[in-house]
C-alpha positions as CSV (number, residue, x, y, z in Angstrom):
1,Q,21.4,-2.4,-2.6
2,V,18.6,-4.0,-4.8
3,Q,19.7,-6.3,-7.5
4,L,17.7,-8.4,-10.0
5,V,19.6,-11.1,-11.9
6,E,18.0,-12.9,-14.8
7,S,19.0,-16.2,-16.3
8,G,17.7,-18.8,-18.7
9,G,17.4,-16.9,-21.9
10,G,18.5,-18.2,-25.3
11,L,17.4,-19.7,-28.5
12,V,14.3,-22.0,-28.5
13,Q,12.4,-23.6,-31.3
14,P,8.8,-22.8,-31.9
15,G,6.7,-25.2,-29.9
16,G,9.5,-25.9,-27.5
17,S,10.0,-24.7,-23.9
18,L,12.2,-22.3,-22.0
19,R,12.3,-21.2,-18.4
20,L,13.5,-17.8,-17.3
21,S,14.6,-17.2,-13.7
22,C,15.1,-14.0,-11.7
23,A,16.9,-13.8,-8.3
24,A,16.2,-10.6,-6.4
25,S,18.2,-9.4,-3.4
26,G,18.5,-6.4,-1.2
27,S,14.9,-6.0,-0.1
28,F,11.5,-7.6,0.2
29,F,9.2,-7.3,-2.8
30,G,5.5,-7.2,-3.4
31,R,4.5,-7.5,-7.0
32,M,7.1,-9.2,-9.2
33,G,7.0,-10.2,-12.9
34,W,8.3,-10.2,-16.4
35,Y,8.1,-7.6,-19.2
36,R,9.5,-7.8,-22.7
37,Q,10.7,-5.5,-25.4
38,A,11.0,-6.5,-29.1
39,P,13.0,-4.4,-31.5
40,G,11.2,-1.2,-32.5
41,K,8.4,-1.8,-29.9
42,Q,7.6,-0.5,-26.5
43,R,8.2,-2.6,-23.4
44,E,5.1,-4.6,-22.6
45,L,3.7,-6.7,-19.7
46,V,4.1,-10.5,-20.0
47,A,3.0,-11.6,-16.5
48,T,3.1,-10.4,-12.9
49,I,2.5,-12.2,-9.6
50,T,1.8,-10.9,-6.1
51,R,3.3,-12.2,-2.8
52,D,0.1,-14.2,-2.2
53,G,0.2,-15.7,-5.7
54,S,-2.3,-13.7,-7.6
55,T,-1.3,-13.6,-11.3
56,N,-1.9,-11.4,-14.3
57,Y,-1.0,-12.4,-17.9
58,A,-0.9,-10.6,-21.2
59,D,-3.6,-12.0,-23.4
60,S,-1.0,-13.1,-25.9
61,V,0.7,-15.5,-23.5
62,K,-2.3,-16.9,-21.6
63,G,-2.3,-20.6,-21.6
64,R,1.3,-20.9,-22.8
65,F,3.4,-19.1,-20.2
66,T,3.2,-19.6,-16.4
67,I,4.7,-17.3,-13.8
68,S,5.7,-18.5,-10.3
69,R,7.6,-17.2,-7.3
70,D,9.3,-18.4,-4.2
71,N,9.0,-15.7,-1.5
72,A,11.6,-17.4,0.8
73,K,14.2,-17.3,-2.0
74,N,13.0,-14.0,-3.5
75,T,12.8,-15.6,-7.0
76,V,10.4,-15.3,-9.8
77,D,10.3,-17.7,-12.8
78,L,8.6,-17.7,-16.2
79,Q,7.9,-21.0,-17.8
80,M,7.5,-20.5,-21.5
81,N,5.7,-23.4,-23.3
82,S,4.9,-23.4,-27.0
83,P,6.7,-20.2,-27.7
84,K,6.2,-18.5,-31.0
85,P,8.5,-16.3,-33.1
86,V,6.5,-13.3,-32.0
87,D,7.6,-14.0,-28.5
88,T,11.2,-13.0,-29.5
89,A,12.3,-10.1,-27.3
90,V,14.5,-9.1,-24.5
91,Y,12.8,-10.2,-21.3
92,Y,13.1,-8.0,-18.2
93,C,12.5,-9.1,-14.6
94,Y,10.6,-6.6,-12.5
95,A,10.1,-6.2,-8.8
96,R,8.4,-3.6,-6.6
97,K,9.7,-2.9,-3.1
98,I,7.1,-3.4,-0.3
99,V,8.5,-0.4,1.6
100,G,8.4,2.7,-0.5
101,G,6.9,1.2,-3.6
102,L,10.0,1.7,-5.8
103,D,10.2,-0.4,-9.0
104,Y,13.4,-2.2,-10.0
105,W,14.4,-3.9,-13.3
106,G,16.9,-6.6,-14.2
107,Q,19.4,-6.1,-17.0
108,G,17.4,-8.2,-19.5
109,T,17.8,-11.5,-21.1
110,Q,17.4,-12.3,-24.8
111,V,14.9,-14.9,-25.9
112,T,14.9,-15.8,-29.6
113,V,12.2,-18.2,-30.9
114,S,13.3,-19.6,-34.3
115,S,13.7,-22.8,-36.1
């Protein structure tokens, strides 16, 4: 059974830093990443990373957020530097199974950027 468990959300001040982590289990995964959904808005891409380390970022977070993964541990992290209030959202971990191509989501973790 596939499970994605996020951790690391919370309250952070603008200009601070926060690290989100996601532990995946139950399969082997190709592309993994993070999406977010703010109140009243659609879920949007934050960043994704392939097994060989190729990354893709939303323009709004480029230069501030860094995605990384550990294939041996089946984990994917998001380092959030210099967050802004507009980054406030529920952040969801995402993973796509290598066999079958099914997509899986974590339960979400709240990130609030506020002074």
